[in-house]
N, C-alpha and C positions, 0 to 999 in steps of 0.2 A: 502568577500561577501557571502551572504547566497546562498546555492545551491538550485535551483528549479528543482525538478524531475517531469516530466510530467506524468500524469495518463491516462490510458486507461482501461475502463471496456469492456470486450468482451462478447457478447451473440449471439448465432446463426450465427457466422461467421462475425459479424460486431461490430464496436465500438458503444457503447450506452451511454446515459446520463440520469440521473434522480436525485431525491432528497431523502435524509434521509434514504437511504438503502431500499427503497420500490421498489424492483427489478421488480415486475410485471408491473410497470408503466414506465419502462425505454423505451426511444425512440432512434432511430438512432442518433448518435452524429453529430452535425453540428460544424465544426471546421475551423479555419482560415488556418490550415496547409494542407488541402487536399479538393478536390471537392466532396469527397464521405466519407462514413463511413468505408471504407476498411482499416483495421489496417495496412497493409503493406504500402499503400499510405500515411497514416498519419505518420507512422514511418519515411518514407523518408522525408516528410516535416519537421518533428521535427528535424531530423539530420541536414538538411540544415540550420535550424535556431539555431543550437548550442547545441542541446540536446546530452548528452553522456551517459545517463541512462534513462530507461523508466520503470515505474511501470505498470504492467498489472495484473488485476484481471480477471480470467476466471470465470465468474458468473455461467456458465453451470457446470463446474467442482465443484465449491463450493456448488452448489445445487444438485450435483449428477444427472445431467440432460444433459449428453453429454459432449463435450469438444471442444476447439478451438486450440488444441495443435499443429496442423500443421502450422497454421498462426503464432502462438507464436514462433515456431522454426525458421520460416522465418524472423520474426521481429528481433529475437536475432542475426541474421547475419548482420542486419543493425545497430541496437543499442543494447547494452547489456541490457537484460531484468531482472528486479526484479519481480519475478513471485509469485502471490498468486493463487495457484491452489487448495486451500482448503485442504492443507496437514493435515492428521490426525495422522500420526505415522511415525516412522523411515523408514519403508518400502516405504511408499509413498514419503517421502523426497528423498530417494535414487533414485527412478524412475524419478522424475521430474528434478533432477540435470542435466540430459542430455539436457534439453530444455531451460535452463536459466543461466544467470550469477550469480544471487543470488536467494535464495528461501526464501519465507516468511513462518513462522510458526504462523498461526493466532490462537488466543484464541477461536475464533468462532468455529473452527472445530477440534482443538486438542483433542485427545482422553483421554490423561492422562498426569500427570506430569512425570511419568516414561518414557513415549515416548519422552518428551522434553529433559530429562536428557540423554537418549540414543542418540538422535540426536547430542547433544553437545559433547558426548563422541566419536562419530564415525566420525564426519565431521568437516572440517575447519570452525572456527568461522567467517572468513571473507565471507563465503558464506551463512551464516545464519542471517536472520532478523526476530525478533519476532514482531508480530503485536499485540499490546494491543488494542483489539477492545472494544469500549465503547458505550453503549446506555443509555441515560438518566443518565449519570454519574455513571453507574455501569458496572462492567466487563461483556462483552457480550460473553458467551460461552455456548455451548450445553452440555458439558460433565464435566466441572470443577466446583466444589462447593467452589469457592474462592471469596473473596472481592478483590478490586483493591489493597488495601494495602498488603494483603497476597500475591498476585501475584507479586507485586513489590519486596517483600522479596525473592521470587524465582529467579527473574531476577538478583538480586544482588548475590545470592548464586551460580548461574551457570556462572556468569561473562559475561552476555550478553553485547555485545559491539555495537549492532545496534538494536534500538528499535523504531518501529513506534507507535506513539500515534494517533490512528484513532478514531475520534468522528463520529461514523456512523450517529448519529442524525443530524449532521451538513453538511453531504456530499451534494454537489450541491446547498447549500443555499446561498453561498457567504456572510455569516454572520460573518465571522471571526473565530478565534480559541477559544477553550474552556479554559478560564483562570484558572478555578478551577482545571481542569484536569492537566494542565501544572504545577500548583503550587504543586500538589501532587507528581510530578516526577521531581521537579526542581533540586534535588541533583544528578540526572542522566543526566543533561542537555547536556553534551558532547556526549552522545550516542543517543540522540533523533532525530527522523524525525517526524515532526508534519504534520498531515493531517486532512482534513474535513472542508469544507466551507471557505477556505482561500481566502482573497481578497488582493488587493495591500496594503492597510493600515495595515492589520494584519501581512502581511509578513514583512513590514518595521519595525513594532514593535517587531516581533520575532527576527529580525536581531539585533536590539538594545539590546535585552535580552540575546544575545549570542547563539541563536539557529543556528546550522550550515546547516541544511537541512530541506526542506519542500516538501510535495506532493501537486501538483497543477493540478487541472482538469478544472472545469468550468471557472474560471477566466482566465486561460491560453488559452483554446480553443475558448473563446469568443473574444480574442484579448485585454482584459483589461490589462494583464501583458505580459511581454516577458520572454523568457527562460533565457537570459543573459542580 
């Protein structure tokens, strides 16, 4: 059975929701798992409903505009957290390891390929997840001058075993997965975690295609799909 990993985006101390990565427009999250947008309450509700991992993106950290690290540390005592804290380099990776079960290295914020290689040299692979962030079918990154194909070659070279394919343009849309993007990475299928706009139909299709893990936010919090 395909594993559905719940998603929480945090901003100013609460869980928020929005579409297509337009973070300035995000609103407090309304979820079937808690009566408020408090991340600790939501984590407790998710655990009661069968969640055993939780993806958290700290939007304040990613945008260098504060942090929600205390809430994240508390949530990690309830459900193991896969954290996107906007890691830029090996030093940042080392710092955030104390706050989460696994840490994401996102192409959006990664400073250089040298830093990526250093992270893989210093830390256990099982705690590293690379997020291939994509906007309009192109690699989304502030500091890397690479195409999707070129970055995929890097992933193969370093032996990445956990890779999120995140179509930022589709986040919150409920429109399904990006078939073109998945096709580009189909030979790494066993390593992939698919995210961005997934609904029940697309999750069922991904399961038939042999994908083992997906990130689910909007469709899960609305009650359209269940965790298990």
